[in-house]
C-alpha positions in Angstrom: 118.4 89.4 98.9 115.0 91.0 99.2 113.6 92.7 102.3 109.8 93.2 102.5 108.0 95.4 105.0 105.3 93.5 106.9 104.2 96.6 108.6 105.4 100.2 109.2 103.4 101.3 112.3 104.4 102.2 115.8 102.6 100.5 118.7 98.8 101.0 118.5 99.0 102.8 115.2 95.6 104.0 113.9 96.7 103.3 110.3 99.5 100.7 110.0 100.4 97.2 111.1 103.3 96.9 113.6 106.7 97.4 112.1 108.2 94.2 110.8 110.5 92.9 108.1 110.8 89.7 106.1 114.3 88.9 104.7 114.6 86.4 101.9 117.6 85.0 100.1 118.6 81.7 98.3 116.0 79.5 99.9 116.1 81.2 103.3 113.5 83.4 105.0 113.7 85.2 108.4 111.2 87.5 110.0 112.1 90.4 112.3 109.5 91.8 114.7 106.1 92.3 113.0 103.6 91.5 115.7 102.8 88.0 114.6 102.3 88.7 110.9 104.0 85.6 109.4 101.4 83.5 107.6 100.4 80.0 108.7 102.4 77.4 106.7 105.2 79.8 105.9 108.7 78.3 106.2 111.0 80.6 108.1 114.4 79.9 109.6 114.1 82.3 112.5 111.9 85.0 114.1 114.2 87.7 115.4 113.0 90.5 117.6 114.5 93.8 118.8 112.9 93.9 122.2 112.1 90.7 124.1 109.9 92.7 126.5 107.9 94.4 123.8 104.1 94.5 124.1 103.8 92.4 120.9 105.9 89.5 122.2 103.0 87.3 123.3 101.5 87.5 119.8 104.9 86.9 118.2 105.6 83.9 120.4 102.3 82.3 119.6 102.8 82.7 115.8 106.5 81.7 115.9 105.5 78.6 118.0 102.8 77.7 115.4 105.5 78.0 112.7 107.9 75.8 114.8 110.7 78.4 115.3 111.7 80.3 118.5 111.5 84.1 118.7 114.2 86.1 120.3 117.2 88.4 120.1 119.7 86.1 118.4 122.2 86.1 115.5 121.2 84.2 112.4 123.6 83.1 109.8 123.0 81.0 106.6 123.8 80.9 102.9 126.4 83.8 103.1 124.0 86.1 105.0 124.4 87.2 108.7 121.8 89.0 110.7 123.5 90.4 113.9 121.6 92.0 116.8 123.4 95.2 117.9 122.4 97.4 120.8 120.4 100.6 120.4 119.6 103.2 123.0 115.8 103.1 123.4 114.5 102.3 126.9 115.6 101.2 130.3 116.2 97.5 129.3 118.3 96.1 126.5 117.0 96.7 123.0 118.5 96.0 119.6 118.5 96.6 115.9 119.9 94.2 113.3 122.8 94.6 110.9 122.1 92.5 107.8 125.2 91.6 105.8 125.6 89.7 102.5 128.9 89.6 100.6 130.0 93.1 101.8 126.6 94.7 101.4 124.9 96.1 104.6 121.3 96.9 105.5 120.0 98.0 108.9 116.8 97.2 110.7 116.5 99.7 113.6 112.8 100.5 114.1 113.1 102.0 117.6 115.8 104.1 119.1 116.3 107.3 121.1 119.9 107.9 119.8 120.9 107.2 116.2 123.0 104.0 116.2 126.6 104.6 115.2 126.9 101.1 113.8 124.4 102.0 111.1 127.0 104.3 109.4 127.6 103.5 105.8 124.6 101.2 105.3 123.3 100.9 101.8 119.7 100.6 103.2 118.4 101.5 106.7 114.9 101.0 108.1 114.5 103.5 110.9 112.3 104.9 113.7 109.8 107.5 112.7 107.6 107.6 115.9 108.3 111.3 116.5 108.3 114.0 113.7 110.0 117.3 114.6 110.9 116.5 118.2 111.8 113.3 120.1 109.3 111.4 122.2 110.6 111.0 125.7 109.4 108.1 127.9 108.1 108.8 131.4 110.9 108.9 134.0 113.5 109.8 131.4 114.3 106.2 130.4 114.7 106.8 126.7 112.1 107.2 123.9 112.0 107.7 120.2 114.1 110.0 118.0 112.5 112.6 115.8 112.2 111.8 112.2 113.7 115.1 111.1 116.8 114.5 113.3 117.2 110.9 112.1 117.2 112.1 108.5 120.0 114.5 109.3 122.0 111.9 111.2 121.6 109.3 108.5 122.9 111.8 105.9 125.9 112.6 108.0 126.5 108.8 108.7 126.6 108.0 104.9 123.4 105.9 104.8 122.6 105.5 101.1 118.9 104.9 101.4 116.7 105.6 104.4 113.2 104.1 104.8 111.1 105.1 107.8 109.5 102.0 109.1 108.1 102.7 112.6 105.7 105.5 111.9 104.0 107.1 114.9 101.1 109.5 115.2 103.2 112.8 115.0 104.7 111.5 111.7 101.3 110.4 110.4 100.1 114.0 111.0 103.1 115.2 109.0 102.3 112.8 106.2 98.7 114.0 106.1 100.0 117.6 105.9 102.1 116.6 102.9 105.4 116.9 104.7 108.4 114.7 104.3 111.9 114.7 105.8 114.9 116.2 103.9 116.3 112.7 103.3 114.6 109.3 103.3 111.2 108.0 102.4 108.1 106.7 104.2 108.0 102.9 104.3 105.1 101.1 102.6 103.6 97.9 103.9 104.2 95.1 101.5 106.9 96.9 99.6 110.0 94.9 98.8 113.5 96.5 98.8 116.6 94.8 97.5 120.2 94.5 98.7 122.6 93.4 96.0 
């Protein structure tokens, strides 16, 4: 199975396209999030999203409709692979990440969260929130926010995540990148880069 980053940016990123992932295996292809980045004529089995109220949903719905597939928070299973939406603490309404499983191998797509998701423990590969750098970003009214990249690196290490890729890079983390800084564990996601789960 290969997992390709369609974008690595937080909302309104000055540098990157919106965070999104394409998952491909044995004649199947699924897109998760991405802000409408699937190409015309692409064959996809499903368009999964983490937040059905996200600002990018109108764009995603238009593109998914053009491709003939619905977009939403759903489980998808085919060809020995299961993508399951699991809850994350992020904002005042329900939001999710995805556990991607194939023959005992596990990857996680969790591009936005306030609290590191316990269900990501032991993942071979995790794509995670990097909106904040050295401190979390709190939403107005105290209804959640984004974890700090440095904290997520520590939590992922303690949780036994084998490979951590930051895939929702916000302005504070962009400034850290420009200063040549990187977390103690994990790597910055790269748009168009493919990662493998075997």
